C-alpha positions as CSV (number, residue, x, y, z in Angstrom):
1,M,184.8,112.7,61.0
2,V,184.8,112.8,57.2
3,L,186.1,109.2,57.0
4,A,183.4,108.0,59.4
5,I,180.7,109.5,57.3
6,G,182.2,108.1,54.2
7,G,182.4,104.6,55.7
8,L,178.8,104.9,56.9
9,L,177.7,105.8,53.3
10,L,179.6,102.9,51.8
11,A,178.0,100.5,54.3
12,L,174.4,101.8,53.6
13,T,174.5,102.2,49.8
14,P,174.7,98.5,48.7
15,P,171.5,97.4,50.5
16,L,169.6,100.4,49.1
17,V,170.8,99.7,45.5
18,T,169.9,96.0,45.7
19,A,166.4,96.8,47.1
20,V,165.7,98.9,44.0
21,M,167.2,96.5,41.4
22,P,164.3,93.9,41.3
23,G,161.9,96.7,40.3
24,V,164.3,98.0,37.6
25,E,164.9,94.5,36.3
26,L,161.2,93.8,36.1
27,K,160.5,97.1,34.2
28,A,163.3,96.3,31.8
29,A,161.9,92.8,31.2
30,A,158.5,94.4,30.4
31,R,160.2,96.8,28.0
32,R,162.1,94.0,26.3
33,T,158.8,92.1,25.9
34,A,157.1,95.1,24.3
35,A,160.1,95.5,22.0
36,G,159.8,91.9,20.8
37,L,156.1,92.3,20.2
38,R,156.7,95.5,18.2
39,L,159.3,93.8,16.1
40,A,156.8,91.0,15.3
41,R,154.3,93.6,14.2
42,E,156.8,95.4,12.1
43,V,157.8,92.2,10.4
44,A,154.2,91.4,9.6
45,V,153.5,94.8,8.1
46,A,156.8,95.2,6.2
47,Q,156.8,91.7,4.7
48,G,153.1,91.4,4.2
49,R,152.7,88.1,6.1
50,D,151.6,86.9,9.4
51,A,154.2,87.0,12.2
52,A,153.9,85.3,15.6
53,W,155.7,86.3,18.7
54,L,156.1,83.2,20.9
55,L,156.7,83.0,24.6
56,D,157.8,80.0,26.7
57,V,156.6,80.8,30.2
58,E,158.6,78.0,31.8
59,Q,161.9,78.8,30.1
60,N,161.5,82.6,30.2
61,R,162.3,82.7,26.5
62,Y,160.6,84.5,23.6
63,S,161.2,84.5,19.8
64,L,159.6,85.2,16.5
65,E,158.1,82.2,14.9
66,G,160.6,80.7,12.4
67,D,163.6,82.7,13.8
68,P,166.2,80.6,15.5
69,R,167.3,83.5,17.7
70,A,165.6,83.8,21.0
71,G,165.5,86.4,23.8
72,T,165.5,85.6,27.5
73,L,163.8,87.3,30.4
74,P,165.5,87.2,33.9
75,D,165.0,84.3,36.2
76,G,162.8,84.9,39.2
77,I,160.1,86.7,37.1
78,E,156.8,84.9,36.9
79,L,155.3,85.0,33.5
80,E,151.7,84.6,32.4
81,L,150.4,84.7,28.8
82,V,146.8,85.5,28.0
83,A,146.3,84.8,24.3
84,A,143.8,83.4,21.8
85,E,143.3,79.7,22.2
86,E,144.4,78.9,18.7
87,E,147.8,80.6,19.4
88,M,148.6,78.3,22.4
89,R,150.9,75.5,21.5
90,D,150.7,73.8,24.9
91,D,150.4,74.8,28.6
92,A,153.8,76.6,28.6
93,V,154.2,77.9,25.0
94,G,151.9,80.3,23.2
95,G,152.0,83.5,21.2
96,I,150.5,86.6,19.8
97,R,150.1,86.8,16.1
98,F,150.3,90.0,14.0
99,Y,148.8,90.3,10.5
100,P,149.9,92.4,7.5
101,D,147.3,95.1,8.2
102,G,148.9,95.7,11.6
103,S,146.1,94.0,13.6
104,S,146.7,91.0,15.8
105,S,145.2,88.1,17.6
106,G,145.5,90.2,20.8
107,G,146.5,89.2,24.2
108,R,148.8,90.2,27.1
109,V,151.9,89.1,28.9
110,I,152.0,89.6,32.7
111,L,155.4,89.8,34.3
112,K,155.4,89.7,38.1
113,R,157.6,89.3,41.1
114,G,155.8,89.0,44.3
115,E,153.0,91.6,44.5
116,R,154.6,93.9,41.9
117,G,154.4,93.5,38.1
118,Y,153.7,94.9,34.7
119,Q,151.4,93.8,31.9
120,V,152.2,94.2,28.3
121,G,149.0,94.3,26.3
122,V,148.3,94.0,22.6
123,N,145.1,95.4,21.2
124,W,143.6,93.0,18.7
125,L,142.1,95.6,16.4
126,T,145.0,98.0,16.1
127,G,148.0,95.9,17.2
128,R,149.0,98.7,19.5
129,I,151.3,97.6,22.3
130,L,151.1,99.2,25.8
131,I,152.9,98.6,29.1
132,A,151.0,99.2,32.3
133,E,151.5,98.3,36.0
134,W,149.9,95.1,37.0
135,E,147.6,94.7,40.0
136,Q,146.1,91.6,41.4
């Protein structure tokens, strides 16, 4: 009887775990996005210069302007960047700029998969970065 229950649990556990994983992966991507934005703000304040966080929505890649290193976000996540027009390089690449006083050009990044998602917003006046659930 114990072996039958154990076998049943082993059979049921993988589908439950994989059903939860997309949500976990999506939240982790939102946190990674917020961390990249916070780093850009810290660079701007600490070095006393403008620092731009750039996002390529087609390649799912982000980086700090002038830094050859880039971060990636998981495939299967749809990205949308809402940013100031002067910060958009083209239809796929744009950014959010931070200034030495901690303020920014403002904007938000929307990360979604199906009907679920998160938005990472940047307040233009304070440069504050927040993660919130996204709703259509």
